[in-house]
N, C-alpha and C positions, 0 to 999 in steps of 0.2 A: 380454255384453248388448250388444244393438245399439242404436247411437246414431245421431242425424242425422247427415248427411254422411259418414258411415264409406262405404267402396268394399269390395265383396264381390264375390266369384267362385264360381260354380256347376261341378259337376264337369262340366260340357258347354264352361264357359269363358266364359260371358257374365259380363259385368262391369257392375254396377249401383252407384249411387250413392242413398242413404237421402235423400228430401229432407225429409220429414213423418211423424210417427209418430201416431197416434190416442193421446187419452189414458189408456184403458184398456189401450194396448198389442195391440190386437187386428189392427190392420192399419195399413198405411205407403205412401206414394206413393213410387215410387222411376224412374229414368230410366237407360236403359242409356246407359253412357259414350261408346261406341264406335259406335253407330248414329246413325240419323237420326228416330228415334220422339221422341213427347213423354212426358211421366210415366203412369206406368199405376200402378194401386193391385195390393198384394198382399197376402196375411194373414201374419200373422208366424210361425207353424210354417212357411208355405214357405220366408219368407226365413232362417229359423234352419238351413236345409239350407245355406245359401251360408257359404262363409269368408270370414274378414278378410284383405285383402293392402293392401299399401303405395299410399298415393295418388299415382298418377304426375302429378298435376298440384301438389301440396303446394308445389312449388319457386316456384309462382306467389304465392304469400301473402307472401313477402319479395322478391319480384324486383327486380332493377333495369332499367329500361327505357329506351330513346329518348324523346327530348322528343316527337316525332312519334307515338309508339306510346301513351304518356301521353296525349296530345291525343286521338286517337280513344278509347281506353278512356274516356276523362270525357264525352265526346259520348254514347257509347252508354250508358252510364249513366244519363245524365240522360233520355235515353230510355225506358228498362225501370225506373227505380228504382220509382215509385208500384207498377208491377205485380208485381213480386218481392214486395212486402210484405204483399199481400193472398192471404194463404195462410190454409185448403187451396182457398179457389176456384180460384185461379190455376192448379192443377194439374187440376180437374174441367172435361171436353172441352167440356160442355155449357153451361158458364160464362164458360170461356177467350175464346171467340169475342168476346164481348160487351164483356168488358174492353179488349181488343186494339183493338176497333173505336171506343172510346172514345179512345186514344190516335191511333188513326189520323185521326180527327176533326180532332186539333189539326194536323194538317199538317206533324207534326216527322219522320214518318220513313214507309214503307211496310209493309203487311203483311207483306212478304216479308222483310225485313230484323229487324221487331220478333220473329216467331219465331225467326228465326237466333239474334238476340242471347240471347232466353230458355234458347234450348238451349244455348248455347254456356257462358250464367250457370250453368244444373244441372247442366252434366255437367261440368266442371272447380273446381267445390267452393262454389261461390254468393258469392264474395267479388268485390268491385267489380274486383281483377287477372285474374279469368277472363274478363273483355271486353277483353284484349291482344290485338292484331291477331295472327295467325299466319304473321311473319315468315318465319318458318324453312320454310315450304313455298313460298317464291318461289325462283327461280333454279333451279341445275341440282342441288339437293337432295343425294341420294346418289348419282348417277350423276357418273362419271367427268368431270373438268372437260377432259381431253383426249379426250373421247369423237368430238369435233368440234372441231377447232383453230379457237378464237373469231377473229372481227374478219379483216380483209382484209389481203392480203400485203403485208409492207412495199415502200413507194416505191422504197427502195434496198435492194432483196432482193439477197442473194450467195448463193455454193453452201452454206453453211452454213443449214441449215434447221430446227427443232424438230422433233419428233414425237410422235406421240401414246403417252401414256404407259400400254403395253399389260401385263397381269399381268408379262409375264417382265421387263418393264423396271424395273417396280416391285420384283421381287424383289433385283435387281442393287442398288437403290437402298436397300433394309431392309438386305442385305449391307454397304452402304456404310457406311449409318449405325452400324448397330451396331459398326463396327472403329472408326469415328469416336471412338463415346463412350467407348470405353473409354482413348483419349488425348486427349480434347476441349480439355484445358486446353494442350496441345502443338499440336494440328492443328485449322486453324479450317475452317468448312466449306468457304471458297473452296479451299482446299489438298486437303480430302477430295473436290471435285466434280473439279478436275485428275488427282486421281489414279484416280478412275474413269472420265474419259474415257479418258485414256492407258491404263490396263489392260483397259476392255472395248470401247472403240471405236477402236480403234487403226485396224483394217482402213478404218473410214468416214474417219478422219483421211488415211490414206495414198493415198485415191482422186484420181485426178490428173483426171479427167472427172465430170462430171455434177454433180449435188448429194449433199452427206454430210449426213445426216440422224444428228443428235446431239441428246440433250435439252439444254435450255438450263439455265444456273446458276438463272434463275428458277424452272423447274420443280423443279427439284433442291432449292431452299430451302423452294418451297409443301408439297412432299411430306414434307419433314423437321420444319415446325410442325404440318403434319398429324398426323403420327405421334406425334410428342414434344411434351408441351404443357410449358407454361414450368417447371415442376416438374422433369420429366424432365431439359430442358436443364441446369437451375440444378446438379441434381445431378451430370451427366455432366462439367459444366466445373468446379464448386467442389470435388464431393465431398460423401459423405452427413455427413460430420461438418461441416464449413461451413456446407452447408445446415440443417442441425437447427441450427446456432447462429446463423446471421445471416439467413436467408429463409423458415424456417418461418413458418406463420399463429401469431397469437399469439390465443388463445381464450379464455385465461384468465388468474388473475392469484397471486400467492403468497400473499396473504391467506386465499384460500378453503383454503389446507392450514391453517390454523389458527385453531382456537375462541378461544382467549382467551393471556393471557401465559402464555408457557412450554412453551404447544404444541408451537413447533419454534424453533429456533435457527439461522440461515444463517451460517456460519464461512469467511472467506475470508482471502487472503495477497495481498500486492503488494510490490514493491520501492519504496520510498519515492521520491519524485522529487524529494531533497534531499540534497545530501552533506553531511557530519557531520566535527567534528572531535573528537581524542582527549582525553578528560577529565584525562590526564595531562599532557598537551603540544600545546597548541592547534597548535601550528606542524604535527603531524602529522594529516590527512585518514584518515580512517578508512570512506570511503565511503559508499553510501546504506545505511539501516536495512532490515530488513523489518519491515512492518506486518500484524500480525493483528488482525482486528474480529468480534466476534460479536453479531450484531444478531436482535433478537426478531422474530417475522413478525409477529404481530399489532399489536404497537404501536408496532414501528419504533424502538424502546428499544435503545441500545447498552448489551447486557449484558455485555462483556466486551472487552479488550485488551491487546495484547503487542507491545511494540516492542525489537527488539534487532537483533544480529547473525547472528543464525541462520538459515538459509536458510530457504524454506517448505518444511516437512516435518512431520511428527507430532510433533517435540520441541518446536517453536514453536508447532503448535498446541494442545499440552497447557498452556502458560505462557498461553494466551488463556483456554483451558476453566477452569483455575485460579482467574482472576481472574475469571471468572463468579459464583464463588462466594465469592467476598472482599467483606469492610465496605470500598463504596468510599470511605467517608470516612476510614478508615485508609490505603488504598491511596493517595489523594490527599495526603494529609498527610506520606506520605513524601516526596515530591518538591515540598512546600513550598506546596501548594495545600490553600487551606480550603472545604471545602463543606458543606452541610447534608444531610442524610440523606434529603430529600425531592427534593433535586436530583438524585440517582442512586440511587434503592432498589433496583435488582438484586442479590441476592446468593443465588441460587438454579440451582439448573442444569434443564436442560428436560426436557420427555418425550422429545424427539429432537434430535440434530445433523446437521444436512446439510451437507457439506462436500467438498472436492475427493477423487477415488476414491483417488490417490497418498497422501494426509495421513492419512486416516481410516480405513486398513485398517492392521492388523496387530498384535501382541500388545496394544499400549496400549489402543487400543478396546474389544478384546475384555474386558480387564481391567475397564475402565469400565461395557460391559453388565453383567459377571457382578457385579461389586460393588455396583454402583449402580443397575442397572436402566433403564438410559438406552438407548436405540436410536439407532443410528448409521446414517444412509443415506448414499450418495455417488452423485456425480453422474459422468455419461459423461464420455469425453475431450472435450475443446474443446468442454464445455457449460457455461460462464460465464454465460449465460442461466440456468439452472437455479436460481442465486442471485443472480436478479436483484436484491432488495433490498439485499443487503450490497455488490454490485456499485455500484448507484446511491450507495452513501453514500460510497465510497471517491472517486467522482468528486465528490459535494459536499463534502467535505474539502479536496479538493484545489482547488477553486475558492475555497475561502474562504482558504486558507494560501499559494497560489502569489502573490499581490502583496506579501507580508509577508516571506516565508520568504528570509533571504539563502542561498545556494547552491542552490537553487529551481531544478530542471532545467526550460529551455525545449525547445520544438520544434525550434530550432535548434541544440541541443548537436550535436557531431561535424559538424556540416557544415562544408563551407569556408569560411573567415573567420567563424566562429560562436564566440561567447565560450566561453571555459572558466569555466562554473559549480561546476567545483572549488574554484577560488581565491577564491570569495566564501564557501565556507562558515565558519561562526562557531559553532554551536551543538554542544555535546556531546549525547550520548546521552540523559543523565537530564534536559537542559534541553527538549530536543525532546517528551519524554513531557510533562514539566511545562508546553510551550506547548500541546500538543493536547488536555489537559484540559477548559480552559476552552471549544474549540470542540465538544468532546463535550456538555457541559452546556449549550451552547446550543444545538445540534441536539435535545435532548431538551425544549427547551422552544419550539419551531420548528413552525409547523403544517405539514401533509405536504400536499404538493400531488398529488392523484388518487387518494386515498386510496378503497378502493371503499365504496360506500353500504352503510351497516347500518342497518336499521330500529331497532333498540333502542338504537341510539348517538343515532339524529335525535329519538329520542321523550327520552332522558337528556340533550339538548343537550350533547353532550359535543364540544369541539374537538378537532380531529383533531389533536392535539400526541401525540408519544409520552408523555410524564409522565401526561398527562391520560388515555389509550387505557390506559396500564399501572394506573392508580389504578382506574379504571373496571374495566378487567376483572378484579383481585386482587378486588374485593368481588362482582362477578357471575359471572364464568369462570373462576374460581379452580379448584385441584385437579389440574394436571398439574405446578405447579413442583415440584421436587425437593429438599429439604431433605439436606444431605448433610455428613458429618463432614470438614470442611476438611482437618484434619492428615491423613487417611487419603487424601482425594481427592490432595491433593499427593504424598502418598508413592506413589501409584499412576501419576501422570500427568507428576511431575517428570523432568530428565534424568536417565538411569541411567549408570551406570560402573563398572567391576571396580577397587576402590581397594586399595592394597598396605598391610596393616598392619605399621608399622615402630614403633622405640623413640621415636619424637617424636609419633604417633599414625597416625590413617588418611591416608593421603596422598593428596589430591585434587588437589595442585598444590605445585609444588616451594617454594613459600612459605606454601601452608595445609594444615593436619592438622586432623582430628577426633577426637573421643572422645565416650564417653556411659558410663552409671553401671555397665553391667553389665562392659562392656569394663574397666573398673577393677577392679572386684572381681575378674574372673576373671584378670588380670593379661595382659593382652593385649599390653602395652607394655615389658614387664620383659624385658632383655636378657639373653640366654641364648645360650652357643656351640652350633652344630650345630641351632638352632631354625630348623624349616621356614617358608620365606615361605607367607604365606597372603592372601587376597584375599577381602574383601566385596563386596556390592551397594550401593553408595552413591545415593542419588537427592538431586540438589541442585538449587538455585534458582539461575541464572547471573545473575540481578539482584540476589540478596541472597545473598553468600556466607557468611551467619549461619544460612541455612535450609538444613538438610541430614537425611536420614533413613538408617539403614542395617538392610539387612535381616538378622535374626537370628535363628534359632528360628521362623519361619514369621508374624514379625511386625515391621512396621516400626517403630523406635525411633529419638527424636528424639536427632539427634547437636548438638556443640557445638564450636566451634572451640577448639583448644589453645592459642592464642594471642592476644594482642590486637595484632594486626600492621594497617600502614598497610593492607594489602589488605581489610580490611574494611570499610573507609569506601567503597570504589569499586563500580561495578560490576564483576563477574565478567569481562564478555566484554570489557569496555574494557581490563582489566589485562591479561588475556591477550593481546590485539590489543597492548597494549605491549611486552610480553615478547617477542611475535613480531618486532616493530619491533628491539628491542635484538638480537636472533639476526641479523636481516637486515642492521643495523650491522656486526654482528660478522663475518659472511661477506664484506661490501664492503672491512671493514679487512684483510681477513686477507692480500691481496697485498700490503699496504704493510706489513704484519707480515713476512713472509717477507723482503722487502727489507731493513728493519731489520736482522733477524737475520742475513741473508748478509752486510751492510754490516759489521756487528760480530764476525763470526766473521772476517771478512778481516783487519781490523784487529788482531785478538786475534791473530790465527796471525802475522801480519807482525812483531809485537813480540816475539812468543816466539822466531821465527825468527831475528832480529836479537841477542836475549838467548841464545842457544845458540851462534851464531857468535864472541859476543863471549866466551864462556866456554872454548869449546872453545881458544880460543889461548892460555889460559894454564894450565888444568888440567894438560895433560900434563907441565908442569915440577914438579909436587909428587906425593908418593907419596901413594897412599890411605890409609896409616897416618896421615900428617902430618896430613892434611887432618880425619881423623874425630876426630884427639886435640885437636885446638886449637880445637874446637867451641864451648865454653864462652869461652875467652880472646876469640877472634873475635866472640861476640856482644855480649861486654862493650866492646869498642873500638867496634863498631858502634853499640850503643846511645848512645854519649860521641859519636859520628860525627851520630848522627841529632838528638840533643839539639841540639848545636851547629849545626846546620844550620835545626831549628825556630826556635831563637832567631834566628838572622839572617833569618829569612823575619817573624819578629816586629817585629825591630829595624827592617827595612826597610818595613812598614806603619806604622809612627809613626815621623813625622817630626820631633818635637818634641826638641829637642837637652837632654840631661841635662846639669847643669851639678851638680859636687860642693858641697857646703856646706863643706866644709873645705879644700876646694881640694888635697886631698894627689895625690901620684903615686899610680898603682899598686903593688902589692906586689913586689917584685922576685923575690921566689920565685914567687909566683903567676904570673908572667909565664914563669918559666922552666920551669914545670910545665908550660904549655901549650904551649912552643915543643917540649919534650921528646915530647908526644902526639902532636903533628902530625907528627913525622919518623919516630914509631912507624907510625902509621897510613898512610904514605906510601911506607913501606919493604915494609909489609904488601901493599900493591896497586900494588908495583913502580912507584910514580911517585915522580919528582923534586920537588925542591922548588918 
């Protein structure tokens, strides 16, 4: 169907614009947009033989012009604005002259210019901007700027002169431009120009007489800017990935991708700008945590989170996805924070997850797609801007916690003379999670700046708060959220490992074993000689050691710890870190242990050597038979000697004087026996009195 202001072209190349159409659709006034003629009337069957084309003047509708151009446009508009509204009379040749004469009589402009303005207005789209002057026709236009070197000769002319840029020289320029763009981050334009001059104009440089004709640097740069626009230059210097991330035009917003709550969650991770301490020993600094957030694109509600020591990976992302489906009241209660259901109502999965390429690809997301019907989208590398909403939330959280948190990393860390923020660490992992929960609740109640306008939200008088947007969206645009079996979701997305079945249970860690009813019924843990080692697939939660699943007979079964160990009271990641610290301390202490062992060995060896030397002096005087025959009597004498020695030590330690009550002297027979025993002992060991 033909419409007013439409541009059409004939088979012969004639281009016309439709200015006005009769109500009965029988005829129309048109104008040749490339000629110098006035509007003419054509019949519709004739016009319908033309084909529609793109309007070459459509850019004038929203163009940007100089202040001078706008002033001229406005002046021209004031002259013809009354004439252009008198349709269709102004198109009629017999009536047009009288209408124009009326304007001329007001002495605002001459007839010649009025007709010129009318033609320009009709040919270029019948808008006010159609009257903008043609400054692009001024100057040299498409002619080479160096067809004739402009200006007079320089006052202080030297032997080196610029030359005309001929097609041959331009070919040299293009060759140099392309080579330079391959390594634009390393080669400046100035360096590229110098290389070109030395390679292609070496003969001119070597001339000892006459003028040296060499293209100037100004000519070189001008041609470069003409041939390569700003986008091409940035791509050459920064690279395509950096350009797409930091410099590309932003012509849309993420909210356009989401119709309602649950349309899409953006998920991303970052290393927290704060140092934490161990839950077991606050003297131990455990480094910076990895923080995951899932944010609903439509409402900006935080749908899920995970904070731990697991580096950015699908394993960490899985924990955040699981948290999206958890009851947030119970989740917060684990960390000692009491909230109401309406403070954080999200406990569903979305229709689509959008995350980084590395984290959201692999076996686990494929399971999520297959088991729960959830789509997984990934961004290109270096395209954090594709997840702008969750990236913005990270910055918002940082701004809120920076003034408060001990151990927060400021920009001057690792700079010379900068503060060592690691030493300021005070909070452990669980405390940090509990600290962030109120910040998330506050975000859910805070008005979002620059939220895209939605007429339905405006009619409903909805404040642009995540909490309000979510509640309104659930009522008006629901149907995209996914209700899932949380147990099966956990089993699909938790951390997985091959765990050994032992007599103590399914071994996850040296201090943590699991069991489940079927394993007990089938006697998995009964000890038997020659029993083969078996490993099973164990899915576990690093934040909660009590939560684990064993895959057996094509199904996940809930597993339970076999002992009420202290490890169950702590974050498993923190416990593992503590064990690693102990191993590190053992390794550090190994050199000291080796030295102690060496000293003990040397002392023992010295004593043994001395004992051997003393024994060898007397052993040869006795026969072997005699030595072995008298073992029993020797033992009895030695026992008596040791007892006496021990009694002597006991007497020395007790300085109190023992006074006999009856003051009698010792029995002479007992004294005689003691003397006899002493003489026998001395004789035995060849000692004198």
